[in-house]
N, C-alpha and C positions, 0 to 999 in steps of 0.2 A: 277083147275087153278081158282083163285079168279079174279074178275073184274078188279083190279088195274093191275095185271099181264097181263091180257087179252088185256087191253087198251095199256099198254106198248109194248106188243108184236106187235099189230097192227101198232103203230107208228113207231116201229123199222122196220117192214116190208116195210112200205112206204118209210122210209128214205133210206133203203137199195136198193130199186128199183130205186131210184134217177131219173136221166134224161131218164131212159128208159119208164118211164110212161108218157103218153101224158098228157097234161094240163087238158083235160076234165077228164081223169080218176084219176088224182091227186085230183081235185076238188070234184069229186064223192066220192073218198075214204075218204078225210078230212071231208065231210059232214056225211058220214055214221058213221065214229068214233066219231065226234063230237056230233052226235045224239044219241050215245050209242049203235049203230047197230053194235057192235064189231064182232059178228058171221057173218053177212053179209060181212063186210069189210074184214075179214080174209079169208072168202071163196073166195071172188073176188081176193084177192092177192094170194092165193095158186093157182088159176086158170091162173092168170098172169104168175107166175113164172114157172109153169109146162108147159104151152103153149109156152113161149118164151125160156124156158131152161136157164133162167137167174140164176145164182148161188147164194146161201145165204151163209152167214158166217156159219162156223161148229157149233158155239155156239147158233145159232137160230133152229138147228134140233131138239134138246131135248125139248125145250118150244113148238115148234110146234107139235111134236108128243105127247106131254102132253095135248096140246089143242084138238088135234084129238081124244085122248083117252077118252076124254069126251063124245064123241058120240059113244063109243063102243056099238055095238049090236042094233044100230038104222040104218034106211035106209041111213042116211046121211053118215055114216061111210065110205062106199065105195066110195062115190062121193068125199070125202076128201082125202082118202088114194092114190086114183089114180093119182092125180096131184102131191101129195107129193112124190111118187115114181119116178117121173121124174124130179124132181128138184136136180140139182147138188150142191154140196158143194164146196165152196171155199177152196183153199189150205191155210195152215197157212201163208205162205209167202204173199199171196194176202191180207188176213186179216190184217196182220202187216202194210202193205202198205197203206190200207184203213184207219186204225187207226191213222197212222202218219199224212196222209193227212187231216183227220178230225180235229186233234189236230192243225196242222198248220193253217188251216182255222180258228178255233175258236181263236187262238192266234192273228190272224190278226184282227178279228172282235173286240176282247177286246181291242187291242191296239187302234183301231179307236174310241172306246166308251170312253176311258180314256181321 
């Protein structure tokens, strides 16, 4: 996974966590991502999702597994795979609802800006 994809994955994981993240956690993660500490941020996010049982969209499972695959054979691999195994995946219905909500929200923002 290249750095651009890794950065996009990190931001998507932060956005998906939404209001479940505390303000302090969100600030820390935004700082880590902004500073280029993508491994640290994604590791923290994996721990958050695994600890809280917060579901991720199904389409994030493959990129997350690809990211973890980059650590195959290293001591970090087990520490990354453990929380990943506890993260539930959202059903397709929930994903469609979330996407529709995001689209509606961005439409409202666009109409205020115009």
